[in-house]
C-alpha positions in Angstrom: 17.9 8.0 -0.9 16.8 4.9 1.7 12.9 5.0 1.1 14.1 5.0 -2.5 16.0 1.8 -2.4 13.1 0.2 -0.7 10.9 0.9 -2.9 12.8 0.0 -5.9 13.7 -2.7 -4.7 9.9 -3.7 -3.7 9.3 -3.0 -7.2 11.8 -5.5 -8.8 10.7 -8.0 -6.3 7.2 -8.0 -7.7 8.5 -7.3 -11.5 10.4 -10.6 -10.9 7.8 -12.8 -9.6 5.2 -11.5 -12.1 7.8 -12.2 -14.7 8.2 -15.8 -13.4 4.5 -16.9 -12.2 2.1 -14.0 -14.1 3.7 -14.2 -17.5 4.4 -18.1 -17.1 7.9 -18.0 -18.1 9.4 -21.1 -15.9 12.7 -19.9 -17.0 14.7 -18.9 -13.6 16.2 -15.9 -15.2 12.9 -14.3 -15.1 13.8 -13.9 -11.0 16.6 -11.7 -11.6 14.7 -8.6 -11.0 13.8 -10.3 -7.4 17.5 -11.4 -7.0 18.3 -8.0 -7.4 15.6 -6.4 -5.5 16.0 -8.4 -2.6 19.8 -7.1 -1.7 18.2 -3.1 -2.8 15.8 -3.9 0.0 17.9 -5.0 2.4 20.0 -2.1 1.5 17.5 0.3 2.2 16.4 -0.7 5.4 20.3 -0.7 6.2 20.3 2.7 5.1 17.9 4.0 7.5 20.4 3.8 10.3 22.2 7.0 9.8 25.1 5.5 11.1 25.3 3.3 7.7 23.5 5.6 5.3 27.3 6.3 3.4 28.4 2.9 2.8 24.6 1.4 1.9 23.8 4.2 -0.3 26.9 3.6 -2.0 26.5 -0.6 -2.0 22.6 0.3 -3.5 24.6 2.6 -5.9 26.8 -0.4 -7.2 24.1 -2.8 -7.3 22.1 -0.8 -9.5 25.0 0.4 -12.0 25.3 -3.6 -12.0 21.5 -4.1 -13.1 21.4 -1.2 -15.4 24.7 -2.6 -17.1 22.3 -5.9 -17.6 20.0 -5.2 -18.8 20.8 -1.9 -21.1 20.0 -4.5 -23.6 16.8 -5.1 -22.9 16.3 -1.8 -23.5 17.8 -1.2 -27.0 16.0 -4.4 -27.9 13.1 -2.7 -26.5 13.2 0.1 -28.6 13.9 -1.6 -31.6 10.5 -3.4 -30.8 8.7 -0.6 -30.7 10.2 0.0 -34.3 8.3 -3.2 -35.5 11.1 -5.6 -35.4 10.2 -9.5 -34.3 11.6 -10.1 -30.6 11.4 -14.0 -29.4 10.1 -12.8 -25.8 8.9 -9.4 -25.8 7.6 -10.2 -22.7 11.3 -10.2 -21.3 12.2 -7.8 -23.6 9.8 -5.2 -21.3 10.6 -6.5 -18.5 14.5 -6.0 -18.7 13.6 -2.1 -20.4 11.7 -1.4 -17.4 14.3 -2.4 -14.6 17.5 -0.9 -17.4 14.9 2.7 -16.8 14.4 2.5 -12.9 18.2 1.4 -12.5 19.5 4.5 -14.5 16.5 6.4 -12.4 18.5 5.4 -9.0 21.6 5.9 -10.4 20.9 9.6 -11.5 19.1 10.5 -8.1 22.1 9.0 -6.3 25.1 10.5 -7.7 22.7 13.6 -7.3 22.6 13.2 -4.0 25.9 12.1 -3.0 27.7 15.1 -4.7 24.9 17.4 -2.8 26.2 15.5 0.9 29.5 16.0 -0.2 28.6 20.3 -0.7 26.4 20.2 2.7 29.5 18.7 4.3 32.5 21.3 2.9 29.8 23.9 3.5 
């Protein structure tokens, strides 16, 4: 999980920087994925140390839960956009949808990892 956290952190950082500089959205909100990616990257790096793995990955799971809660509306708007609805900023909606899906994917793998770790510890 720490490596997944590091990779996801890098992806979020790149998404935020691309949203801010690449799409020429000069709004600070375009950097929100970067603001989530940096701590996710740090938590993944901390989690590489077995001593801090449990706490770092729980922190990463909470962070991605907050990220998912904040971007799930973008996912809904994205599916409406695919259905033909007009949106003011389609690039922003797309970035939100990608972030929501990646956060959800991380949460699914994190919960599975936590369950597996508990089963292995009990056995």
